[in-house]
DRENLUM-564860 format. One line per 3 residues: number of its first residue (from 1); for each residue x, y, z of C-alpha. Coordinates in Angstrom, 3 decimals, padded with zeros to 6 digits. Layout:
// residues N
NUM) X,Y,Z ~ ... .
// end
This chain:
// residues 118
1) -009.595,113.342,-048.043 ~ -013.245,114.394,-046.176 ~ -011.570,117.127,-044.441 .
4) -010.019,118.829,-047.635 ~ -013.412,118.728,-049.228 ~ -015.013,120.274,-046.776 .
7) -012.702,122.779,-046.889 ~ -012.877,123.416,-050.256 ~ -016.795,123.669,-049.964 .
10) -016.644,126.228,-046.897 ~ -014.241,128.114,-048.771 ~ -016.295,128.502,-051.891 .
13) -019.365,129.221,-049.870 ~ -017.513,132.093,-048.413 ~ -016.370,133.378,-051.498 .
16) -019.833,132.807,-053.236 ~ -021.238,135.011,-050.078 ~ -018.267,137.419,-050.127 .
19) -018.014,137.930,-054.203 ~ -021.467,138.945,-054.353 ~ -020.580,142.029,-051.772 .
22) -017.250,143.496,-054.241 ~ -014.315,141.224,-055.350 ~ -011.890,142.278,-058.291 .
25) -010.763,140.715,-061.369 ~ -007.181,139.698,-059.702 ~ -008.936,138.571,-056.230 .
28) -011.454,136.311,-058.766 ~ -008.394,134.990,-060.430 ~ -006.450,134.050,-057.218 .
31) -009.434,132.070,-056.375 ~ -009.854,130.205,-059.115 ~ -005.974,129.279,-058.506 .
34) -006.530,128.490,-055.023 ~ -009.365,126.234,-055.676 ~ -007.664,124.560,-058.777 .
37) -004.761,123.802,-056.659 ~ -006.875,122.442,-053.739 ~ -009.305,120.427,-056.054 .
40) -005.655,118.924,-057.643 ~ -004.561,117.876,-053.635 ~ -007.579,116.214,-053.131 .
43) -007.638,114.436,-056.305 ~ -004.021,113.534,-055.482 ~ -005.362,112.146,-051.918 .
46) -007.920,110.615,-053.914 ~ -005.579,108.332,-056.235 ~ -003.483,107.362,-053.340 .
49) -006.186,106.181,-051.427 ~ -006.653,104.002,-054.136 ~ -003.517,103.338,-054.893 .
52) -003.313,101.922,-050.717 ~ -007.019,100.400,-051.154 ~ -005.778,098.204,-054.218 .
55) -002.396,097.495,-052.115 ~ -004.288,096.356,-049.493 ~ -006.686,094.208,-051.655 .
58) -003.679,092.605,-053.692 ~ -002.489,091.771,-049.954 ~ -005.680,090.473,-049.143 .
61) -005.604,088.067,-052.032 ~ -002.146,086.974,-051.334 ~ -002.659,085.992,-047.817 .
64) -005.798,083.585,-049.058 ~ -003.378,082.309,-051.292 ~ -000.914,081.864,-048.599 .
67) -003.549,080.236,-046.414 ~ -004.766,078.268,-048.713 ~ -001.194,076.526,-049.592 .
70) -001.064,076.029,-045.805 ~ -003.594,074.276,-045.617 ~ -002.920,071.657,-048.544 .
73) 000.402,071.570,-046.797 ~ -000.707,070.637,-043.709 ~ -002.947,068.065,-045.245 .
76) 000.027,066.461,-046.904 ~ 001.991,066.104,-043.595 ~ -001.193,064.895,-041.893 .
79) -001.355,061.750,-044.888 ~ 002.757,061.463,-044.523 ~ 002.458,060.769,-040.791 .
82) -000.218,058.885,-040.924 ~ 001.592,056.499,-043.580 ~ 004.830,056.678,-041.641 .
85) 002.945,055.382,-038.421 ~ 001.550,052.824,-040.330 ~ 004.966,051.823,-041.468 .
88) 006.302,051.575,-038.409 ~ 003.288,049.638,-036.916 ~ 003.977,047.393,-039.862 .
91) 007.622,046.643,-039.039 ~ 006.648,046.582,-035.342 ~ 003.713,043.695,-035.733 .
94) 006.361,042.146,-038.193 ~ 009.244,042.383,-035.177 ~ 005.983,040.412,-032.826 .
97) 005.809,038.198,-035.011 ~ 009.152,036.948,-035.763 ~ 010.201,036.854,-032.195 .
100) 006.495,034.748,-031.223 ~ 008.115,032.461,-033.995 ~ 011.092,032.245,-032.910 .
103) 010.006,031.238,-029.857 ~ 007.867,028.729,-030.513 ~ 010.289,027.137,-032.471 .
106) 012.889,027.335,-029.594 ~ 010.166,025.836,-027.590 ~ 009.208,022.941,-029.979 .
109) 012.998,022.414,-030.279 ~ 013.514,021.966,-026.515 ~ 010.469,019.319,-026.531 .
112) 011.842,017.546,-029.239 ~ 015.247,017.132,-027.523 ~ 013.651,016.504,-024.142 .
115) 011.836,014.036,-026.187 ~ 014.825,011.783,-027.769 ~ 016.465,012.199,-024.064 .
118) 013.831,009.913,-022.633 .
// end
């Protein structure tokens, strides 16, 4: 982009210097046509560049939104994993309590049976 603008500036300087020495209306006409096309090409490139910058900005915004969404989903996942772990711990504790109760009940029965036998 800068190269095109530099080229246009240099061409205009050369033309101004040479035109002071000698020029014809036809040559002047061609020069203005050429400079017009060159300026048009520069504008087109600037538009392409702006459009690319807009696409990059949009992509960055979408990326940021996606990263926020991922962070939110990770928090939900951590919370649900903690809930599952808590349920598993409660289940394990309940099973251990039931097992301990059964053992105590068995021991009491054995004592009672042992006491009845004597």
